[in-house]
N, C-alpha and C positions, 0 to 999 in steps of 0.2 A: 771636238763638238760633233763631228760628223761620223767618225769611226775610222777603222783601219782602212787606209787609202791604198788603192793599187792602181798603177797605170793601166789605162785602157784606151781603145780608140774612141773617138767622140760618139760613135753610134752604138757602141756596146753597152749592155746594161751595167749598172754600177752595183756590183755585189755587196759592197760595204754598206749599202743602205738597208738591206734586208737580212744580212747574215747575223749570226750570233755575236759578231764582233762590231756591230753597229754602234754608233755613238749616241750621245744624249739627244741630238735633234731628231734622227729618225725614230727614237724610242718615244720621245715626248709627242711627236706628231701622231704616232699610232695610238697612244693613250688618249690624247685629246679628242681626236676624231671618234674613236670608239666611245668615249664617254658622252660626247654630244649626242650620239644616236640614242642614248638612254634617257635624255631630257624629254619631259612631257610637252613643254611648250614649243612653239614654233621658233626655230632659230636658223641663221645662215652663217657659215664660216668662209672667210676669205683669206687668201694668203698672198704675200708679196715677197720678193726677195731682191735686195739691192746691195750694192758695195760702195764703200767710200775708198777712193783711190786718189792720191795727189790732191786732196781737199775738194774732190768733185764726187757727186753721187750718180751712180749708174744703175739702171734698172736691168737686172739680170734675166728677166723674164720677157723683155721686149726685144723682138727680133730686128727692129729698125736700127741699122748701123749708124745713122746720123745721130740719133738720140745717144748712143753709147759714146761717140766722139765728143759731143758737146757736154754731156752731163745733164742732169736734171736740176731744176730750181727749187731751193728750199725757202719756203715762206711761213710766216706766222699764220695759224689758222684762227678762225672766228672765236674758238674757245679758249685762246691763249697758248695752244700747243704749237707744235711744228707740223708742217705738211709738205710732202714732196710732190711737186706739181707733175702731173701725168705719169705718176707711178702706176703701173698696172696692177690690179687686184684680180686674182682668179678664184672663182667659186670652187670650194672644196667639198665634195660630198662623200669622199671615201679616203681611206688610208692610201690607195693607189693615186688618187688625184694629188694628195699632199707630197707623196714621194716623187711624182713626176714634176711637180714645181721645183723640188729640191734638185732633181737630175738636171733639168734644163738650166736652172741658175748656176750649178756647179760647173757646167760645161762652158758657160759664158764668162766665168771669172777671169780676171786679168792675172796672168801668171808669167813668171820669168825664171830664169836659171840662177842659182846661187851655188856657192861652194858646198854647202850642206844638203842642198835638195834640188833635184832637176826640175821640179814643178812647184817652186816657192811662189807664194803669193805675197804681194806687197800691198794688198788691200785688206779691208776688214769687211766681212760679209755680215749682212743683218737679214734674218728671216722673220717676217712679221705675220702674225695671225690676228685677224679681227673677228670677233664673234658678235653678231647682232641678234638680240632675242626679244621676243615680246615680254612686256612687263606684265606680271600676274595681276597687280593691283590696278593698272591703267592700261587697257587694251590699246589705247592710242599712242602710248609711249613705247620707245625701244630702249633696251639696255645695250650699251656698247662696252665690250671688254677687249683689251689688246694683250697679246703675249709677244714679246720681242726677244728674240735669241741672237746673240752675236758671238763671233768667234773670239772676241777679245773686248768685252765691255769695260773693264777697268782702264784700258788704255784710251778707249774712245771717250769715256766720261772725264777723264783727267787731262785730256789734250786740248 
């Protein structure tokens, strides 16, 4: 999903987010953000990044350690969908903003050692984009669209 991964220290840039070997997510973020800049009507793009680990949801963009230990609460929203309570959403205005959200989240993922991989993850990460734009026909209305990208959707949906 992300691309060719290379070990790096936590403060080093992650070259696999911008190299020619980057994966679907960095490429999709770049295309989406660039396309939004061409839209005539007013719109805002927000990103969030979370993981599901041991049946708990953790905000990968929230620096508060107490939230990471306890996990976040999942509730039904007013429109019948699901809502993760207190999940941070960041305003994305550029490709760099989007990639920065991705960088921070990747560095906060829960990882451990396995026989096959020294930095294996036992979690599933979900990167969510929310686009809110003015409705051309009704200026008092907003149109909301979501793009949700996961490292393993099939497993999450079937579990």
